[in-house]
C-alpha positions in Angstrom: -0.2 -0.2 -0.2 1.7 3.1 -1.3 2.1 5.8 1.7 0.2 8.9 1.3 2.5 12.2 0.6 1.7 14.9 3.2 2.2 18.3 1.9 3.7 21.0 3.9 4.3 24.9 3.2 7.4 25.8 1.6 9.6 28.5 2.9 8.8 30.8 0.0 5.2 30.4 0.7 5.4 31.2 4.3 7.5 34.4 3.6 4.9 35.4 1.1 1.7 34.9 3.7 4.3 36.5 6.6 4.8 39.6 4.2 0.7 39.7 3.0 0.3 39.7 6.9 2.5 42.6 7.2 1.5 44.6 4.5 -2.7 44.3 5.9 -1.3 45.0 9.2 0.6 48.4 8.2 -2.5 49.1 6.2 -5.1 48.7 9.1 -2.7 49.9 12.2 -3.4 53.8 11.2 -7.0 53.1 10.7 -7.2 51.8 14.4 -4.9 54.9 15.5 -7.5 57.2 13.9 -10.3 55.4 15.2 -8.8 55.6 18.9 -8.1 59.3 18.6 -11.5 59.9 17.4 -13.1 58.3 20.7 -10.3 60.5 22.5 -11.8 63.6 20.9 -15.1 63.0 21.7 -14.6 62.4 25.0 -12.5 65.5 25.2 -15.4 67.4 23.8 -17.7 66.0 26.4 -15.3 67.0 28.9 -15.3 70.8 27.8 -19.1 70.7 27.2 -19.2 69.9 31.1 -16.7 72.4 32.0 -18.7 75.1 29.9 -21.9 74.5 31.6 -19.6 74.5 34.9 -18.8 78.2 34.2 -22.2 79.3 33.1 -23.4 78.1 36.5 -20.6 80.1 37.9 -21.9 83.3 36.2 -25.7 82.8 37.5 -24.3 82.1 41.2 -21.8 85.4 41.1 -23.6 88.1 39.9 -23.2 87.5 36.0 -19.4 87.6 36.4 -17.1 85.2 34.7 -14.3 83.2 37.2 -11.4 85.3 37.9 -8.0 84.6 36.7 -4.8 86.4 38.6 -2.2 88.0 36.6 1.4 86.8 36.9 4.2 88.6 36.2 6.9 86.0 34.8 8.9 86.7 31.8 10.3 90.1 31.9 8.1 93.1 31.6 5.3 91.7 29.8 2.6 90.6 32.0 0.5 87.6 30.5 -1.9 85.0 32.4 -1.1 82.0 34.0 0.9 80.1 31.1 1.5 76.3 30.5 5.4 76.6 30.5 6.3 77.6 34.1 5.8 76.2 37.5 3.3 78.3 39.4 1.1 77.3 42.2 -1.1 73.9 41.7 -4.8 75.1 40.7 -6.5 73.2 43.1 -4.7 74.5 46.3 -3.7 78.1 44.7 -3.7 80.9 46.7 -4.5 82.5 43.1 -7.9 83.1 41.7 -8.0 80.6 39.0 -11.2 79.4 36.5 -10.3 75.4 37.5 -10.5 75.9 41.1 -13.5 78.2 41.0 -15.9 75.6 39.0 -14.6 72.6 40.6 -17.4 72.4 43.0 -19.8 72.9 40.2 -18.7 69.5 38.3 -19.2 66.1 39.2 -16.0 66.8 41.2 -14.3 64.2 39.3 -11.1 65.8 38.4 -10.9 63.7 35.3 -12.7 66.3 33.1 -10.5 68.6 33.4 -7.8 66.5 31.1 -8.0 66.0 27.7 -7.9 62.1 26.8 -5.1 63.0 23.7 -2.7 64.4 26.2 1.1 64.4 25.4 2.3 64.0 29.2 2.9 67.0 31.7 4.4 70.5 31.1 7.7 71.4 32.6 7.4 72.2 36.2 4.2 70.5 36.5 3.5 68.5 39.4 2.5 65.0 38.3 0.7 64.1 41.7 -2.1 66.8 41.0 -4.9 66.5 38.9 -4.0 67.6 35.2 -5.3 70.2 33.3 -5.5 70.5 29.7 -8.0 73.4 28.7 -7.1 77.1 28.8 -9.4 79.6 29.7 -9.7 82.8 27.5 -7.9 85.3 29.7 -10.1 88.2 28.3 -13.2 87.1 30.4 -11.3 87.0 33.9 -14.0 88.5 36.5 -15.8 90.5 33.8 -19.7 90.4 33.3 -21.3 88.4 31.0 -23.2 91.4 29.8 -19.9 92.9 28.1 -19.9 89.6 25.9 -22.5 90.5 22.8 -22.0 87.3 21.0 -21.3 84.3 23.2 -21.8 82.0 20.5 -18.8 83.6 18.6 -16.8 83.7 21.4 -14.2 81.2 23.0 -14.5 80.4 26.4 -12.1 77.5 26.7 -9.6 75.2 24.2 -7.8 72.6 24.6 -3.7 72.1 24.9 -2.1 68.8 24.2 -0.2 68.7 27.3 -1.2 68.4 30.8 -0.4 70.9 33.4 -1.0 71.3 37.5 -1.9 74.8 37.3 -4.3 76.9 35.6 -4.0 78.4 32.2 -5.4 81.2 30.9 -4.5 83.3 27.7 -4.3 85.5 25.7 -2.3 88.4 27.6 -3.9 91.6 27.3 -1.9 94.4 25.7 -0.4 96.8 28.0 1.4 99.9 26.6 5.1 100.1 26.9 5.2 96.5 28.2 3.3 94.0 26.2 2.1 96.1 23.1 1.0 92.9 20.7 -2.3 91.4 22.1 -2.7 87.9 22.1 1.2 87.2 22.9 1.4 83.8 24.1 -1.9 82.3 23.0 -1.0 79.7 20.2 2.3 77.8 19.3 2.6 75.7 16.2 2.0 72.1 17.4 -0.3 72.9 20.4 -3.4 71.1 18.9 -4.3 68.0 20.6 -6.1 66.2 18.1 -4.1 65.5 14.9 -4.0 69.2 13.9 -7.6 70.0 15.2 -8.6 71.9 18.3 -11.7 71.5 20.5 -13.2 74.4 21.4 -16.4 75.5 23.9 -17.7 79.1 23.6 -19.4 81.2 26.0 -23.0 80.5 25.4 -21.7 76.3 26.2 -21.5 75.0 22.7 -18.7 72.8 21.8 -16.9 72.6 18.3 -13.8 71.2 16.4 -11.6 73.4 14.6 -8.5 72.9 12.3 -5.7 74.1 13.6 -5.0 76.7 10.4 -8.3 78.3 11.3 -7.8 78.4 14.8 -4.5 79.9 14.5 -6.0 82.4 11.8 -8.6 83.1 14.4 -6.7 83.7 17.3 -3.3 85.5 16.4 -3.2 89.3 16.9 -6.7 88.8 18.0 -8.2 91.6 15.3 -11.6 93.3 16.1 -14.6 91.1 15.8 -12.3 87.9 16.8 -14.1 85.1 18.5 -11.2 85.0 21.2 -11.2 88.6 22.3 -13.8 91.0 24.4 
């Protein structure tokens, strides 16, 4: 009785199969990464909506005034608001007024909503033991009454930042004659976007949206009349 001949894959066949699997994987991994980032972006914009609503509740409770944010003089003679590059007091225990501390009691008190899921880690001098913050407050609103904001659906309250900080961030710097003549300095740097060159924003009326980095940059830089980032 003749023995049956068992046929096995040849080395070339195995290599071809491995190559095909590798090609398919290289095509699918970017798709998976994009889907994962899309989910993070949705979670981020949900966080921002909650924070926007907390700010609006704060305004109702505090004589129609937006949360205050203390000024710090950090770099030379140019005053600007608490920024993301320097070690200033931690936001939750800071003696300085800051928007995040102001609205914490009006949220679920789950500090994770203050952090963008797409963050790239901590900024220099931050305290990683503190709850991280990813969202930047429009400093022009600091302590001002909502009556001065004639277009709340067109003006931005918060936008997201790619890193975590342990201190509340507010921008832009107000122009001060002889010190900081250019409005909006330190507002924006290339690569600050957290979501594949996209920013998430929440407006003063509470609605949130996504905006391409190029549009965001064109809107924030220089703060021209009618700019949504200025009062």
